[in-house]
C-alpha positions in Angstrom: -0.5 -0.1 0.1 2.5 2.5 0.9 4.8 1.5 -2.4 1.3 2.3 -4.3 1.4 5.5 -2.8 4.6 6.4 -3.8 4.1 5.3 -7.7 1.3 7.7 -7.6 3.0 10.5 -5.8 5.7 10.1 -8.8 3.7 9.8 -11.4 2.2 13.2 -10.2 5.6 14.9 -10.2 6.4 13.4 -13.2 3.5 14.7 -14.6 3.8 18.2 -13.0 7.1 18.7 -14.4 6.0 17.8 -18.0 3.2 20.1 -17.8 6.0 22.9 -16.8 7.8 22.1 -19.3 5.2 21.8 -22.2 4.0 25.1 -21.2 7.3 26.8 -20.7 8.3 26.2 -24.1 4.8 26.8 -25.6 4.2 29.8 -24.4 6.8 31.8 -26.3 5.3 30.4 -29.3 2.1 31.6 -28.7 3.3 34.6 -28.1 4.5 35.1 -31.3 1.8 34.0 -32.9 -0.3 36.6 -31.4 2.7 39.0 -32.4 1.7 37.8 -35.9 -1.8 37.9 -35.8 -1.8 41.8 -34.6 0.8 42.9 -37.2 -1.6 40.7 -40.2 -4.4 42.9 -39.1 -2.4 46.4 -38.7 -1.1 45.3 -42.5 -4.3 44.3 -43.6 -6.1 47.9 -41.7 -3.4 49.8 -43.7 -4.0 47.8 -47.3 -7.7 48.6 -46.8 -7.0 52.4 -46.2 -4.9 52.5 -49.1 -7.3 50.9 -51.2 -10.1 53.3 -49.9 -8.1 56.2 -50.7 -6.8 54.7 -54.5 -10.7 54.3 -55.0 -11.8 57.7 -54.2 -8.5 59.9 -56.0 -8.3 57.1 -58.8 -11.7 54.6 -59.2 -10.0 53.4 -62.7 -6.7 52.6 -60.8 -8.7 51.1 -57.7 -10.7 48.6 -60.5 -7.2 47.5 -62.2 -5.6 46.3 -59.3 -8.9 44.9 -58.3 -9.7 42.8 -61.6 -5.4 41.8 -61.6 -6.1 40.3 -57.7 -9.2 38.3 -58.6 -7.4 37.1 -62.0 
């Protein structure tokens, strides 16, 4: 019975160490993912503003760009 108790304790400690290791390594990757998503949103907004200004200033050029993108 005492051996079973120690075995359960050791398995629990190994599980905690494994969780600490996994989340310790994946933490920076999650942060990098959120940083890249934020960067993508900024680029998207900048592109939308540039396209809107181009659409107001030169609609023909905006239509050419739209046709080139759509194929």
